[in-house]
N, C-alpha and C positions, 0 to 999 in steps of 0.2 A: 959530072954528075959523078954522088952520091953514093954508093949499091952497096948497101948492107945483106951478106951472104951467108944464113948459117949450115957453112959447110960438111958438118962434119950432121950432114941429114946425107947421106949419098938414095938414089932412088935406089936401089939396088942392095940396102939395106930395110929401110924402109920406105915400103910402097903407098907414092900419094892416098892421103885415105882423111876424107872429112870423123875424126869419132864420133865412135856412136855412141859415149858416154865416156865423162870427164873419165875413170882410170886407161880409161883405147887413150887420149891424148895426152894422158897426163905418162907414162908408158914409152910412149913416139918424143920426146924432149928427154926424162933420164935415158934414158937407152940411148936417145943420140949422144948427152956431154959424157957413158961408161960414169953414171952416177944410180946404173941398175942393171944386171948384169941379168938376174933371174929372164926366167917367165913369164907372161902378165899373169899369168893363175896367178905367182906369189905376189909380184904388185898388188891385184886385189883383191888380194887375203891377206895382208898386214894392214894391206891403206884399212881393213878390217871393212874394207867395200858389197865384195857379193856379201855383204851380211844384213848388206841392213833389208830392205819393203818398205816399201810403204807404197800405196800408191790410191788416189782417187774414188769413192763409192760406188763410180758407176763406169770406172776401168776406161778412166778418159788417155787420150796418145799422152798426155807431160807427167805418165805416171810416176813413170822411172828416175824420171830429172823431181821430182816435189819432193823438195830437203833442202835442209839449212843450205846454201852450199856455201855459204867462207867462216859456216861451223866447222862441217865437217872435210872440206879442201884444206881447211890446217890445222884439224888432227891429221890427213893423211899424207898431209907432208911431215909434222914432227914422229909420228907414230915411225918413218922411217929416213929421220933423224934428217929433212930436211928442211932447209930453210926457208922462206913464202913471203912476200907479201900479194895481196892482193889489193884490188880497185871495182864497188859495182854499186851494185842504186838503176833507180830506174832512170829512161834518159826523158824522161818529161818532166823533171824539175829546174825549174828554175836555175838551182847550181851545176847542172849536170857541163857544163859546154865549158865550167873551168876541171871539174875532175875528169871529161871527157883529156886535157888539152894536159894534165900534169903524167896519165896514162898513157900519151901519147910518145913525148916524154922518155918515160922506165919501158915502153916498148922499145925500143926502134935504142935506147942503151943497153938492153940485153941481148938483142942482137947481136950488137956491136958486140960484148961481148963471145956469142958464140952459143947464145943458149936460146929457144924458145920459147913463147910463151900462148899460154890456153890462154883460146877468150868460146865466149857465147855466141858465137852467131847465126842461134834459132835451133843448133849444135852448138857445138863444143870443141871446136876450131885449137888448129897449131899455125901460133905465126910463125911462119920461118923465115920474112925474110923482111922486104922496104930496100924504095927505089925515090929518095929524096926526092930528085930529077923531077917523079912521075905524080913523088905527097902518096903516095899508095903503097900502104902493106900486102904482103903477100899468103893465101891461104890455097889449103888444096881442097878439090873436095870430091867423097868416094866413088859414086855415079859412072861417072869419064874419066877420072882422070887424070881432069884438069886445070890448071893452078890457076884460081881464081882471086882476082884480085879486090882489094878491101882498100877505097882511100880515105884517107887519115880521118878528112869531118864527121867521114860514114859508119868509123867506131862510136859500138856497143848502142848504132841507133836501128835499133830489130821487127823484126815486124810480132814479136812482143815488148812490154817493155821492162825488161832488165837488160840488164850493163851487165857484167863481169870481167875481170882479166883477171890472173894467177899468175906471175914470176918470181919461178924460184933461184938463190940467190948462192947454195952453196950447199956442201952436206958432213956430215958428220958421222964421227962412225957410231958401229951404234952393237950392240953385242944382238945376232940375230934369233940365239930360246926370249930371251927378251920380249924380242919386240913382236914372235909371235904368241909369249908371255899374251904378252898385253893387248893386242888382236882379238886374240877371245873372249879378255875379258867386255871388249867393246863388241864384240859380239852376240855378249849377255843382254850388254842392256840400246844396243840395236834393236833386240828382240823382245823387251821387256815397257819399253820409253818413245810413250807419244813424242817429234818430233816435237818439242811449241811453240813453231814457226806456221806449222801449220792446224785449220778449224776441226777440233776432232767429230762436224757434220755432217764434213766433206770430206774427209782426208783419215786413212786407218794407218797406222806406224807397227811393224814385229807382227807378231802372232796374231795378232786383232786383226791381222788386213786377214788375217782368212775367212776370221765371220765374217765381212767384209763382200772378198766374192763369193761363197757364200748364194749372200744377200739380192748381191747384183748379180744371179744369175739361174738362180731358182727364178726369183722375179721378174726375169728377162726386162734389170731397169737395169741395160747396163750400153755402154756406146760398141759398135760390134765390134769396131778396123782401131779404137783403142781397149780393148782384150785382147785380141792379137797382138799387137807391139808390147806391150803386158808383159801380158806373159811369157810371151817370145823372148826377150825381154828378160824374164827375171830365170825364162830354164837357160842362157849364158850363164848371168848367177850362178847357182846355184851347181851347178859344174866347174865353174872356179872354187868352188869354195870346195867343193872335193875334193878336188885335184890341188889349192893349199894344205886341206886335213894333213889324208895323203899325205904329200910331198913332205912336211911340218911333223912327222909323227919321226921319220929317220933322228929331228933335235930330238923330241920328245917322246916314247913309246908311250908315253901313258895314254897319247891322243884316237891312240884306236880305237876303240867303240864307240870315239865319240865322231872319226873317219869312214865308220861300218855305219853309223845313218848319215853320213851327208853324199854319200855314196848312192848309197835305198834313193834321198830326196830327191839325187839328179836326173836318178833314175826316173821316178815315180815324171819331176817332173821334162823328160824327158818323152814320155807319150800323153803326156794332157796339150807339149807343144803339136807332138802327131796330129789332133786331132782341130790343129787351129786352121783357122785359112784367115788372111786376110779381107775376103772379097767375105760382107754378113750373107748375102745368100747363099754361099758354101755353111753356113753355119745352120744346119735348120735344127729343133727340137729335141731330137733326139741327141743330139753330137752334146747338147748343151749335158742332157743326164748324164749321156757317159761321160762329162769332167769333173758332175757332183760331186763322185766319191773317189776320184785323183787328189782332186782341191782337200777334200777329207780328208786320204793317207797322210798328202804335205806335209799337213799340219802338225798332224800326227807323229810324224815321222821328225821334222823339224823338233817340237814341243822336247822332245825325248835330247835329241845330238842339247836345243843349248842343258835341257838340265847335264846334261853329261859330263857339263863342259862348268854347271857350277859344280856341280860333285866333285872336278876335279882343284876350282879353284873357290872352294868352299871359301877359307879365311879373305885372301886379300879381296873379291867381293863386298864378303860383311864383315869388311875395318874402311869399308867406300859411306859404310853406312847408308843417305837415305840415296845417295849417288853414286849406282855404276857405272858412269861416265870418266871420273877427272880420274886423272891420273899422278 
């Protein structure tokens, strides 16, 4: 039997988990390979992932994952010097079996080299090993901590129409101060520019997402379970942004004002999350009314944070003319 193990992911160090977000999955792979040794919030910040805010206008539960995966995951890896390759698309297309076959070969090759692979299995997961005799990949499930099997021929055949895999191939060294600087330029881009992959009639991005939140909550036109998952997810992201910005002050002391804004933003989101319940029956109108001023405060605080970054990085941002996201 040809059984490929990812020996560098011991359970005692990296507990089995089904990743809630792309950053969780990325951290599992990179830390296992020794390619990233800082805390996860530093990865969330250095890849600019914690600065993204996009959501469905009715706060559907897919909101945290509504963004251009191929583009953002390429940028996330590139920002920290990781060379990567991706494959993605829709599993209902006629050419899917051909792409699936190539993806299986690429994943098996990566596992043989000791590197796990990020895969979309209706959530981001990390494939940690393969068994050629059984023709299966293995990944870990968060709730039961059980190792689950994914048959080769089921790779990409998700409940939703999308499939996606990312393979990390190597690393180049980068100056951490330059990485931090670029991550905050990307923060401005994410705050001010709508993701072109998302129809504006259905989704809102960056600072405009707050207006969509306020509209949905005030009109009670939101999905209760989706609102819970969306706001709890972004509360965790803002906490990462706060921790990252504070740590970045050690390399760039001028970020002190920005760090204070993000600390306040994280505190506001903590209050927001405390008011939420996954059960729609536990979210009465009074609680919704308590949420509205907190959402307004979050918008004001994040706007101030972005303005403080623009002040620090005015020249490089302006030199990029119409597209601040260009690097």
